[in-house]
N, C-alpha and C positions, 0 to 999 in steps of 0.2 A: 368436622371431625379431626380428632388429634393425629398428628403426624409422628413418625419415629425417626429420629436422626441420630447417626453415629458421629461424634465430635472427638477427634484425637487431639493431643495437647491440650486437654481441657481443665488442667490443675491451676491455670493462671493465664493472665494476659487475655488476648483475643479469644482463645479458646474457652476460657471459663466465661467469657462476656457473652459469647454466642450461646454456651448452654444456659446461661441464666435468662436471657432473652427467649428462648424457646421455651424454657420452663414456665416464664411469666405469661405466655400465651397458651399455656395448658398442653404442651406437646411432650412426647416421651423422648428421653435422650439415654444414649449408651456413651458414657464417658470414659476415655481411655488416655492414660499418661503413665509416667514412671511413679509419681507420688500417689501412694495408696491413701495417706491421711487427708490430702486435699480433696481427693474423689470422694472419700468417705463423708466428708463434712457437707459436701454438695448433697449426697443421697440423704444424709440425716434431715436436712431441711425439706427434701422433696421425695420421700420415700416411696411413694406410689409411682412417680414418673422417671426415676433415675435408676440406672444399673450401672455398676462399675466393673471395669476391667484394668488392672494395673500390670504394668512390665514395661521391659526395654523395647522401644518402638523398632529396633533392629532385629527383634524376634519376629519373623515373618508369620509364624503361627497365630500371633494376636489378630491379624486381620480375620481368618476364618472363625475364630474364636469370638471375636466381636460381633461378627454378621450372625453367627448362630445364637448368641445371647439375645440380640435383638429380635430374631425370629421366635425364640422360645419364650421370651417374657411379653413381647408386644405384638406377636404375630405377624409383623411385616416391617419393611424397611423403605422409608420414603427419601431418605438423603444421607449423604456421607460428606463431611467436611474434614478434608486432610490438613490439619493445621500445625502438626508437630514439625520440629526441626532442631538442627543444631548448626552453630555458626562456626565452630572450630573445624580445621585449623585456620587461624587468622594470622598468616604470614605469608611471605613471598614464595612462588614456586620453588625457587632454588633452596629454601630452607626446610622445605616439606618432603615428603616422600609419597609414593603411590598408595601405601597402605593408609596415610592420613586420609587422603582423598576418597578411598574405598570405604572407610567406615562413614564418611559424611554422606557419600551416596547410598550406602545401605540404609541409614536412618531416615535421610530426607527424601530419597527417590524411589529406591527399590521398594521399601515399605509402602509407599503410595501406590505402587503397582499392584502389590499384594492386596491391598484394602480394596482397590477398584476391581481388581478381578474377582475377589470374593464376593463383594456387593452386587456386581452386575446382574445375576439372575434374579434377584428380588427388586432391584431398582428397575430392571426392564419391565417387570410386571407393573410396578407401581407407577412407571413413567416418570421415575424420580430425578434427583439431580446430585452431581458431585461437584463440590467446590474445592479447588486447591489454593492455599494460601501461598501466593508467590512473592515477588520482591522487585523493586525497581533495578536491582543488580542483576536481574536476570536478562535485561536488554542494555546494559551498560556497565562495562567493567569497572571495578573498584580495586586498587591496589590492596593486596593481602586477603581480598574476599574471594579468591579464584574458585576454591571448592564448593563454598556455599551458592555462589552465583551460577556455576555450572548446573548443580542439581536443580535450581529454580528454572533455569532454561530449559532443562530437559522436562521438567514438569509442564511448562508451557506447551511445549510441543506434544506432550502426553495428552493434555486435555484436548487438543485438536484431533489427535489421533483417535480417541475415543469417540468424539463427534462423528467422525468418518466413518467408524465402524458399528457404532451402538446408537441408532437413530431414535430410540425410545428413551434414551437417557440425555438429560442436559448436563454438559461437562464444561466448566469454567475455571479459568486460572484468575485469581484476583489479587492485584497489588493493593494492600490495605493502607499504604502511605506510611509515614515515619511515626510509630506508636510508641508511647511510654511503656515499655516492656522491660522484662529483665534482660533481654539481650541488648536494649539500648544502655543498660546501667553497666553491662559487661564492656561495651564498647569505651564508655567514659572512663571505667575504673580500672579495667584489666588490659584493654587492647590499645589505649590512647597512645603509647608511646611507639607502637608498631605500625600504625597506619599512616599513610601519607598525611602531610600536614593539612592540606586544604580538606581532606575528607575528615579528619579529627576535628578541624575548626568548625566544620559544618555541622556535626553532631553535637559538640560541645555548645554552639551557639543556638541550635534548636532548643535544647533543654534549657539553656540560660534565660532565653526569652520567651518560655512558656509555650513553644509552638509545636510540641508533639502532641499527636492525638491521644486522647483517651481510648483505652481498648474497647469501651463501649461503643465509640463512633463507628468504626469498620465492624466491630462485633454484631452490633444491631443490624446493619446493612446486610452482612453476610447471613445472618439468621433469616431475614426476610427473603433474601434470594432462593435459599434452599426451600422454604416454605412455598414459595410462588416463582417457581424456576422462569426466568427469561429466556424462551426459545430463541429469540433473535440473537442472543450473545453465546450460543452454543459453539463449543471448540475456541472461544476467543480467549485472548489475554486482556484483561480490563483494569485499568488503574483507578484508584479512589477518586481522583480528580475528574474522571470522565463523565460527560453528559449522560451516558447511559445509566449511571448509577444515581443520578440526582433524585429520581423518583423514590428510590429506596431510602435516600437520606432525608428527604423531606416529608415521607409519609409517617 
C-alpha cells in the first residue's frame, strides 16, 4: 500500500532525491520548499502523487498547512522528513549577533519542532517515522559554523526527546555525509576565505578528488528508512558510515 510522506527542502539536493525515490516506489509526497517553480516541475511529472506547498520555512504556519494538505489529499500521513536548513551566518561568533543566530534557529530548528508537533497526531495513528537531516558538525565544532552546528545539535536532542515521549513514532536524526549540494558550492565559492584553512582545504579536497556523495546516495537511504522505520534506531543520531545503515545502502 502506498505511503504518504512530507518532505521539506524538497526542491533540490537530498530533499529532491528523497522525493524522487518515494515517487519511484509509487508513494505519495507533500513537498515543501521556498522554490515554487522547482516543486511544480516535480508535480508536473507526477501529478497523481505530488502535492506542493511553497513558502519560507521560518513561517511556522507551513507545518500545519503541510499536514492538513497530506490529510486532505491522501487521507493519512506515514512519514515526515525534515530536510531544510540554512548555513548562514558563516562567521566567527565575535562577528555575528544574536539576531543572526535566531534566524538560523527559526529556520533550522524551531520550524522542525513545528512540523513534528503538527504531524504527531497522524504519525501516532500510522506508527510512522520522523527523520531529521543532521550534520557531523552537530557533534564536532567547526570554526565559523557555530549557528548551524548548534541547530543540528538541538535537532539530535529533539529526536531523542520525541522517542522518549512518543513511543508510537520512530524519530531518528541522520548525518548524511558530505554531499554534493548547493551548500557545498557555497562553501567553496562564497565562504572559502572565511573558514579556517584546515576546514577549507578539506572541502576543496573532497570536491577536487570527486569524493562528495551524490544526493541520491543518502537520499535513497533516508527514503527507505521512512518507508520501513528501524525501531531499534529510535531516538538516535546515526551517521552515514554507521553499520546500522548498511542494509539500507545495500538493498
